[in-house]
N, C-alpha and C positions, 0 to 999 in steps of 0.2 A: 278457171275461176280466180279472180284476183284475191290476194291475201288481204285479210281484214287488218286495217291499219288504225292505230290509235294515235291521234294528233292532239295538239292543244285545241280545246273546244269540243272534243268528242265526248259524248255522254256514254258512260259505262255503268255496269252493275258490278259490285264488288263486295267482299266480306272483310271483316276485321278479325284480329286474333281473339278478341273478347266475345266474338259471336255477332250475329246480326247480318243483315243483307241490306245494302245501301245502293243508291244511284246518285250520280253527280257528273258534272263536266270536268274534264281534265284541265288543270291550269298550269301544270308543269310536269316534265318527265326528266329523270336523271338516270344515266347508265352507270352502274356501280360495280365494283368487284363483288362477287358472291359473298353474302353475309354482311355487307355494308349497307348503310342508308344514304350516304352522300357520295356523289360522283360528278360526272360531266353532264351538263344539260344537253338534251337532244330534242329534235323537233318532232320525232315520231318513233313508234315501235310497232312491229307487227305481232299478231298473236302467235305466229310461228317462232319469232325470236324469243318471246316470253317462254314458250314451251321448251325450247332447246336448253334453257337455263345455263348458258355459258357465261352470262352476266346477270346481275340483278337489275331490275328496272323498278324505280320508285316513282309513283305517280302522286302528285298533289292534286287534290280534288276540291271543287268549290263548295262542298258540303261541310268543310272544316276538318276533313280526315285526309289521311294519306294511306296508300297501300303499296305493297310489293306487286309486281306484275303477275306473280303466281296467284294473287288473290283476286285478280280480275276474272269475273265469271262470263262477261260478254259485253258486246257493244249494243247499246240501246238504240234501236232504229227509230227515226221519226223525230 
């Protein structure tokens, strides 16, 4: 089974620190040191990489929010 990959344009569901459950398309991904918000832009990240938590991944979303990779709840199909 192929790893689920998040790329620019992938629709995801995510949470925010203040609560709530949101959906939106990814418009940017950065790989950062753990605990940081800014880093190096990357083209994609797999759900497995997010779970390993050796780096922080920050995703900018077209709904006006951003989230850490650990806040991604899933990829929205369709």
